[in-house]
N, C-alpha and C positions, 0 to 999 in steps of 0.2 A: 780898369782895375784888373786886367788880365795878368795872370801870374807868369813871369818869365823864368824865375829861378827859385828853388826851395832847398832847404836843408834835408837831405835824405837820411834814412835810418842806417847809420854806419855800424850799428850793433849787429845787424843782420848780414850786411855785406860791406866790409871795410873799403872796398874799391869802388863803391857805387858813386862817389862824388868825384869822378874822374874828369869831368868837363861840365860845361853849362848847357849841354844839349841832350840831356836825358829826357825820357818821356814819363808823364804821370802814370804810374803803374806798369810801365814798360811792356806794353802788349796786352793789357787787359785789366779789368777791375780786380783788385785783390792781390796783384803781384807785389810781394813784399819788398823787393830790393831797391826800388826807387821812389817809394812813397815818402811822405813827410815823416821825419824822425823826431824823437823826443829829446833833442839836444838841450832844450831849455825846460825840462821836466814836464810842463803842461802842453808843450807843442814845439813848433819850429818856426823859424822866420821864413817869410816869402818876400820876394822882390817883384814888384809889379811893373808893367810897361810904363806907367806914369813916373816911375822913379821912386815911389814910396816903398817903404818896408813895413810889414805888419806881422804880428804873431798869429799863427793859425793852430788850432788844436788838431790832433789826428782825426777826430770825428768830423770836424768841418772839412778837412781834406778828403776823407773817404766819401762824404756826402757829395762834395763837388765833383769828385772823380766819377761817381756813379750816375750823374745826370746825363741823360741822353740828349745830345744836341750841344750847341756851342755854350760854353760856360767859362769861368775864369781859368780853368786848366786847359781846355780844348777850345781853341778859337781861331783855327786856320780860316781866313776869310775866303779861301777858294773852294771850300767844301760846305755842304749843307749841314753836316753834323759837327764841324769844327776839327775833325780828326784828319790824319794824313790821307792823301788821295790814294 
């Protein structure tokens, strides 16, 4: 269920959805330009590695982003915490 792609908040940064390789929070918890956007009023869509899509609320996204260690947003198999090396 690891998340590959999400709909970022284009109201904060209209250019944030420039490709499919952005980072959750772009460098740290709470960075507003690449987090989940409110495109669908209650949240945004996320695409998982399994190919499924689901709607996630901003609170669910922030909670997932703040977890230390591997989770649905940070899952690099080559690191202990899931983040970039």
